[in-house]
Residue, then its C-alpha position, 0 to 999 in steps of 0.5 A: m320729493r320731500k313729504k309734507k310734514t303732518v301737523t297733529s293738533v294737541s288738544k288742552p288738558k280737560k280740567s279735573l272735576g275738583r278744579k272745576l268746583r274749587w271756586p264755587l266750593l270756596i265760596l260756599a265755604i266762606f258764606i257757611g263760616a260768615w253764617a256760622g259766625i253770626v248765628h254764633s254771635v246771635n246766640g251767645y246770651d245763654s247766661y241771661i236765660s232762665y227756665d223757671a219762673k220762681k228762680i228769675k230775677p224780678e224786673p219792672v216789666a215783661i215783655i211779651l212778645g207778639a206770635g200771631l192770631r188765628n181767628g181773632k184770638p191768640s195762637l198756640v204760641l202766643k197763648l203759651r207766651l201769655d201764660g208765661g207772662i201771667q205767671l210772672y206777674k201772679l208770682g210778683k216777679v214783675k209789675k207791668l206787662l208790656m205786650s208787643g205785636d202787629n196792629r197795621f191792618h184795622e182787623y188785625n189787632e195783636p195787642e188787643a187780643m193779648r190784653v183780653y186774654a190777660v184780662d180774662h186770666g186775672v191781670p188787672n187792665e191797669d197793669i198792661i201796656l200795649d205796643y201796637a207796632g211790635r211787627d218783628t222782634y226788632d221793632t219790638a226791643y227798639r220801641a221798648f227802649h226808644v218809646f216806652g223807655v224800658r231798661h230793664a225787662i224779662l223777655v216772655t218767649q219759647q226756647f228757640h226764640t230766646p237767643r235772638a230776642l236777647y240779642l236784640h233787646r241787650r244790643m238795643g240797651i235794655d238789660a234783658t233776661a229771658y223767661a224760655l218756655p218749652d219749644l212746641d215739640m215738648i207739647g207735641e206740636p211740630q217744631l221743624v218749620y220754627d227753628a228753620r226760620e229762627y236760622l235765617a231770622d238771626v242773620k237778619a237781626w245781625w243786620d239790623v243791629n250791625f248794618s241796616h240801623r233801621k228805625p220803626y214806628i216811634d209814635q206811641r199814639l198808634s190808633k187803636t182799632 
């Protein structure tokens, strides 16, 4: 009598950890490469940055970018930007100060707080221009070009912010240079959160310029509060 042949099942070879991670790692590498390329393109304007107010080339206007209020008054970051713009004005480097900030809510009027600070520090009111719809850096750049007719300007902001600010303003069509103020760690304040946020904001700026082409408020006659 024949013996029945026993059939042994052959198990499939298990995938190695390296093969399992191949596609996730490839996708991650592509993502990191794309992100690094975007950051590099946004940060390619070093030659337009000055750290010495006395050496910067004069322009018709300085654009002071908003940076928030604390109890209705300029935050520390914004005070430093205002001080930088006031310095340029008193040195005769600019004739006007364009102060761009957020005023979308009745109780929050960033440009007006900036104006009061500048007037209190010796800038004549007639040499101050207020942009009430500068909700972010892209909005400021767009409105400076399309609403206020700016074609040449000095941007006043901290060092960490200057590359993105220059990228947006120059891509918008403004021949901009930047007066870079010291970052917060130079005055004993934490800088890490601002740096981390800036890497994400670089991607948003690149997207706005190259793809979204969004149009902020262009009506100069926004209500004052």
